[in-house]
VOGULO-338145 format. One record per residue (C-alpha): residue number from 1; chain; x, y, z. Coordinates in pm, 1 decimal. Example, Ala and Ser with C-alpha at 12.3 -4.5 7.8 and 13.67 -1.06 7.14 Angstrom:
BEGIN
- resi, chain, X, Y, Z
- 1, A, 1230.0, -450.0, 780.0
- 2, A, 1367.0, -106.0, 714.0
//
This chain:
BEGIN
- resi, chain, X, Y, Z
- 1, A, -2961.4, 2534.8, -178.9
- 2, A, -2983.0, 2309.0, -484.1
- 3, A, -2609.3, 2245.4, -471.7
- 4, A, -2633.3, 2136.4, -108.1
- 5, A, -2929.3, 1913.2, -187.5
- 6, A, -2739.2, 1752.2, -475.0
- 7, A, -2432.1, 1705.2, -257.0
- 8, A, -2640.7, 1544.3, 17.9
- 9, A, -2804.2, 1308.6, -232.0
- 10, A, -2466.5, 1221.7, -381.2
- 11, A, -2329.4, 1149.6, -33.5
- 12, A, -2629.3, 929.5, 47.1
- 13, A, -2584.2, 723.7, -269.1
- 14, A, -2214.3, 687.0, -190.2
- 15, A, -2298.3, 576.2, 164.2
- 16, A, -2540.3, 311.6, 34.2
- 17, A, -2268.8, 190.3, -201.8
- 18, A, -2037.9, 143.8, 98.8
- 19, A, -2267.1, -109.9, 265.7
- 20, A, -2018.3, -396.6, 247.4
- 21, A, -1720.5, -190.3, 377.7
- 22, A, -1938.0, -50.5, 658.7
- 23, A, -2034.1, -402.3, 769.4
- 24, A, -1666.3, -501.6, 771.3
- 25, A, -1570.2, -199.1, 983.4
- 26, A, -1860.7, -259.1, 1221.3
- 27, A, -1757.2, -623.1, 1255.2
- 28, A, -1396.0, -525.5, 1328.0
- 29, A, -1511.7, -283.1, 1597.4
- 30, A, -1770.4, -508.6, 1761.9
- 31, A, -1550.1, -818.1, 1770.6
- 32, A, -1275.2, -616.4, 1935.6
- 33, A, -1508.7, -472.4, 2199.0
- 34, A, -1721.8, -784.6, 2253.9
- 35, A, -1524.9, -1113.6, 2249.3
- 36, A, -1723.1, -1390.4, 2078.7
- 37, A, -1714.0, -1751.8, 2204.7
- 38, A, -1593.2, -2078.0, 2047.2
- 39, A, -1395.3, -1934.9, 1752.0
- 40, A, -1108.6, -1682.1, 1734.3
- 41, A, -1196.7, -1327.1, 1633.2
- 42, A, -1050.0, -1355.8, 1281.2
- 43, A, -1272.4, -1656.1, 1206.4
- 44, A, -1587.9, -1478.5, 1323.0
- 45, A, -1501.5, -1187.4, 1092.9
- 46, A, -1467.7, -1434.3, 802.3
- 47, A, -1805.8, -1594.0, 877.9
- 48, A, -1980.5, -1255.2, 895.1
- 49, A, -1818.6, -1146.8, 566.1
- 50, A, -1934.2, -1466.1, 392.1
- 51, A, -2288.6, -1423.7, 523.8
- 52, A, -2290.5, -1059.2, 414.4
- 53, A, -2173.1, -1152.0, 65.7
- 54, A, -2439.3, -1422.9, 40.4
- 55, A, -2710.8, -1179.8, 153.5
- 56, A, -2608.7, -911.4, -96.0
- 57, A, -2638.6, -1154.1, -387.0
- 58, A, -2953.5, -1314.4, -249.3
- 59, A, -3123.2, -975.7, -200.1
- 60, A, -3027.1, -854.3, -547.9
- 61, A, -2794.0, -578.3, -427.1
- 62, A, -2521.9, -748.2, -629.6
- 63, A, -2555.4, -945.8, -951.2
- 64, A, -2384.7, -1276.9, -1025.2
- 65, A, -2154.7, -1102.6, -1274.1
- 66, A, -2053.1, -854.1, -1005.4
- 67, A, -1994.3, -1144.4, -766.4
- 68, A, -1746.3, -1289.1, -1016.8
- 69, A, -1552.4, -960.2, -1019.4
- 70, A, -1565.2, -934.9, -640.2
- 71, A, -1438.4, -1294.0, -610.0
- 72, A, -1152.4, -1207.4, -844.8
- 73, A, -1062.3, -915.5, -618.7
- 74, A, -1074.7, -1146.6, -316.8
- 75, A, -816.9, -1375.5, -480.3
- 76, A, -599.0, -1086.7, -602.9
- 77, A, -606.3, -928.2, -258.4
- 78, A, -536.1, -1254.8, -75.7
- 79, A, -233.6, -1324.0, -297.3
- 80, A, -100.4, -975.2, -225.4
- 81, A, -161.5, -1016.0, 148.2
- 82, A, 26.8, -1347.8, 163.6
- 83, A, 326.1, -1194.7, -12.9
- 84, A, 329.2, -872.5, 191.4
- 85, A, 300.2, -1055.6, 523.6
- 86, A, 582.7, -1285.2, 416.8
- 87, A, 796.0, -977.1, 339.3
- 88, A, 715.1, -823.9, 678.4
- 89, A, 520.4, -524.8, 544.0
- 90, A, 244.6, -588.4, 800.5
- 91, A, 111.4, -874.6, 1009.9
- 92, A, -198.1, -1042.5, 1155.4
- 93, A, -87.7, -1120.2, 1512.2
- 94, A, -409.2, -1280.7, 1640.4
- 95, A, -495.1, -1651.6, 1625.2
- 96, A, -728.7, -1802.1, 1367.7
- 97, A, -812.2, -2142.4, 1223.5
- 98, A, -873.1, -2008.2, 873.2
- 99, A, -531.0, -1859.8, 800.4
- 100, A, -300.0, -1925.2, 503.6
- 101, A, 70.1, -1852.6, 560.8
- 102, A, -20.6, -1622.4, 847.9
- 103, A, -298.3, -1440.6, 659.0
- 104, A, -663.4, -1476.8, 768.4
- 105, A, -901.7, -1549.7, 483.1
- 106, A, -1122.6, -1255.0, 575.8
- 107, A, -848.8, -1019.2, 450.3
- 108, A, -950.7, -1087.9, 90.4
- 109, A, -1294.2, -945.1, 166.2
- 110, A, -1139.5, -606.4, 245.6
- 111, A, -1020.6, -588.6, -115.3
- 112, A, -1348.0, -734.2, -239.4
- 113, A, -1535.8, -458.8, -54.3
- 114, A, -1359.8, -199.8, -273.9
- 115, A, -1490.3, -379.4, -582.6
- 116, A, -1834.1, -399.9, -419.8
- 117, A, -1832.9, -23.5, -365.0
- 118, A, -1734.4, 43.1, -726.7
- 119, A, -2004.6, -189.1, -862.1
- 120, A, -2272.3, -40.5, -636.6
- 121, A, -2177.0, 321.3, -709.2
- 122, A, -2159.2, 246.1, -1082.1
- 123, A, -2519.0, 130.6, -1083.8
- 124, A, -2665.1, 385.0, -839.1
- 125, A, -2505.3, 686.1, -1009.8
- 126, A, -2546.4, 552.9, -1364.6
- 127, A, -2174.6, 592.5, -1433.1
- 128, A, -2058.4, 623.7, -1793.5
- 129, A, -1706.7, 645.3, -1934.0
- 130, A, -1602.1, 908.0, -2186.6
- 131, A, -1300.8, 857.7, -2416.8
- 132, A, -1194.7, 539.3, -2244.5
- 133, A, -844.9, 426.2, -2357.9
- 134, A, -799.0, 116.3, -2575.5
- 135, A, -808.7, -227.1, -2413.8
- 136, A, -448.2, -290.2, -2522.4
- 137, A, -334.5, 4.1, -2306.0
- 138, A, -558.9, -52.9, -2005.1
- 139, A, -479.1, -420.6, -1939.5
- 140, A, -95.7, -396.5, -1950.4
- 141, A, -108.6, -82.5, -1732.2
- 142, A, -327.2, -249.8, -1468.3
- 143, A, -105.3, -560.2, -1477.0
- 144, A, 212.9, -353.4, -1435.6
- 145, A, 64.9, -163.9, -1139.0
- 146, A, -32.7, -486.7, -963.0
- 147, A, 302.0, -658.4, -1029.8
- 148, A, 492.1, -357.6, -893.8
- 149, A, 346.7, -432.8, -550.0
- 150, A, 555.0, -752.3, -564.2
- 151, A, 860.1, -659.0, -770.8
- 152, A, 954.3, -341.0, -581.9
- 153, A, 1082.7, -560.6, -299.2
- 154, A, 1348.6, -698.6, -532.9
- 155, A, 1386.8, -422.8, -790.4
- 156, A, 1328.7, -48.2, -810.9
- 157, A, 987.9, 90.5, -714.0
- 158, A, 833.6, 234.1, -1030.1
- 159, A, 503.0, 344.4, -876.5
- 160, A, 557.9, 709.6, -967.2
- 161, A, 643.4, 619.3, -1325.9
- 162, A, 324.5, 415.0, -1337.3
- 163, A, 127.7, 704.6, -1186.4
- 164, A, 266.3, 930.0, -1460.9
- 165, A, 160.1, 675.1, -1721.8
- 166, A, -190.6, 673.8, -1573.6
- 167, A, -212.1, 1051.7, -1616.5
- 168, A, -90.0, 1025.0, -1976.8
- 169, A, -317.6, 734.8, -2072.4
- 170, A, -628.6, 883.8, -1906.7
- 171, A, -556.0, 1250.9, -1982.4
- 172, A, -866.6, 1289.5, -2199.7
- 173, A, -1084.6, 1040.6, -2010.9
- 174, A, -1382.0, 1144.4, -1800.3
- 175, A, -1636.0, 969.7, -1584.7
- 176, A, -1994.2, 1100.7, -1589.7
- 177, A, -2254.8, 1026.4, -1325.0
- 178, A, -2612.6, 1122.1, -1247.8
- 179, A, -2747.7, 1282.1, -929.6
- 180, A, -3122.9, 1347.2, -910.6
- 181, A, -3157.3, 1356.0, -1288.7
- 182, A, -2863.2, 1591.7, -1343.8
- 183, A, -2543.2, 1460.6, -1501.8
- 184, A, -2200.9, 1569.6, -1383.4
- 185, A, -1854.1, 1479.8, -1499.7
- 186, A, -1511.9, 1443.5, -1343.9
- 187, A, -1164.9, 1359.7, -1477.4
- 188, A, -1105.7, 989.9, -1415.8
- 189, A, -760.9, 1059.5, -1269.5
- 190, A, -922.1, 1283.8, -1004.3
- 191, A, -1171.8, 1011.5, -912.9
- 192, A, -878.4, 772.5, -860.0
- 193, A, -715.3, 1016.9, -617.9
- 194, A, -1035.0, 1078.6, -420.6
- 195, A, -1118.3, 709.4, -380.8
- 196, A, -757.6, 630.3, -287.5
- 197, A, -758.4, 898.3, -16.5
- 198, A, -1082.2, 777.1, 140.7
- 199, A, -952.8, 418.9, 140.5
- 200, A, -646.9, 545.8, 329.6
- 201, A, -885.8, 697.5, 585.3
- 202, A, -1064.1, 362.3, 603.2
- 203, A, -726.3, 188.9, 648.5
- 204, A, -660.3, 398.8, 957.6
- 205, A, -995.8, 294.1, 1099.5
- 206, A, -926.5, -71.6, 1016.8
- 207, A, -582.7, -76.8, 1179.6
- 208, A, -723.9, 103.1, 1484.6
- 209, A, -966.1, -185.6, 1529.6
- 210, A, -691.9, -443.9, 1475.6
- 211, A, -773.4, -562.9, 1123.1
- 212, A, -397.5, -587.7, 1064.9
- 213, A, -86.4, -429.9, 1209.4
- 214, A, 204.5, -235.7, 1059.7
- 215, A, 548.7, -271.9, 1221.6
- 216, A, 524.0, 77.9, 1375.4
- 217, A, 189.2, -15.7, 1536.0
- 218, A, 319.7, -314.3, 1734.8
- 219, A, 324.9, -142.1, 2073.9
- 220, A, 58.5, 121.9, 2017.8
- 221, A, -161.0, 236.9, 1731.2
- 222, A, -39.7, 528.6, 1520.8
- 223, A, -161.3, 698.0, 1205.5
- 224, A, -81.4, 511.3, 885.3
- 225, A, 187.9, 697.5, 692.2
- 226, A, 38.4, 935.4, 436.2
- 227, A, 266.4, 780.0, 175.3
- 228, A, 35.0, 477.0, 178.8
- 229, A, -213.7, 687.9, -16.1
- 230, A, -1.5, 627.9, -326.1
- 231, A, -29.3, 251.0, -275.7
- 232, A, -405.2, 266.0, -236.7
- 233, A, -430.2, 503.9, -532.3
- 234, A, -259.5, 247.7, -756.5
- 235, A, -469.4, -36.2, -616.7
- 236, A, -786.7, 164.8, -678.6
- 237, A, -674.4, 215.4, -1038.4
- 238, A, -639.4, -162.7, -1081.1
- 239, A, -983.4, -210.4, -923.6
- 240, A, -1145.5, 54.7, -1140.6
- 241, A, -989.8, -77.4, -1459.5
- 242, A, -1111.8, -431.9, -1393.7
- 243, A, -1466.6, -317.7, -1307.8
- 244, A, -1473.7, -78.3, -1604.9
- 245, A, -1359.8, -354.0, -1839.7
- 246, A, -1637.7, -581.9, -1711.3
- 247, A, -1898.6, -309.2, -1761.2
- 248, A, -1780.9, -241.2, -2115.1
- 249, A, -1773.2, -609.1, -2203.6
- 250, A, -2133.3, -625.8, -2080.8
- 251, A, -2221.3, -327.4, -2297.9
- 252, A, -2281.9, -81.7, -2014.0
- 253, A, -1997.5, 159.2, -2087.5
- 254, A, -1976.4, 457.4, -2319.2
- 255, A, -1688.2, 568.3, -2535.3
- 256, A, -1816.4, 923.2, -2565.7
//
């Protein structure tokens, strides 16, 4: 009974941490079902995302430091989107005034929402890091993972080599978190996999509601290839490493 109660509480805290992503998904669904006047759908999604971000900071759900990290993710994500759309990996077929090189500006918020989730969950679950690797290992690894999203179009795809490096670098690293006064721990590598999988589930929901479109979804929607989990896994690692570095710089981490 206690285990179920703890699991339910953990799930509730996770759900609260997903507030920003939930608003994005709800917006995608509602704007597809109910056409809004004056502006194209993509622009309404952008406006709602901006208002949601403003409200979260204004209400204290996010701090100004967290907003800086989330803004960084917005820019990182937007740069990746522009490149991937240019390479034909996916597309945004609908019209919109606020588009750069075929990419609507709201797309950056989908990446920012991942950072928002991490920041929220970190605070709600009182996350601490145990045996965190040195800064000189973490930063080059995160940089290499992000750059591989670009370079694999012109060179070999080294994602699996990078995944192996992640396992090696974080082999002794754990993340601890608190649920109802009881602390639990989990290997950091496992947390990466779990978050990456659930983002893949979210990606299927997003493409179903027309957030973006893969080439095989042009005529009709189909499930996103399971292989995309590896891409999201690596992106989650980049996200986690940036947020973790911020928390440690601010003195909120633990080396164990």
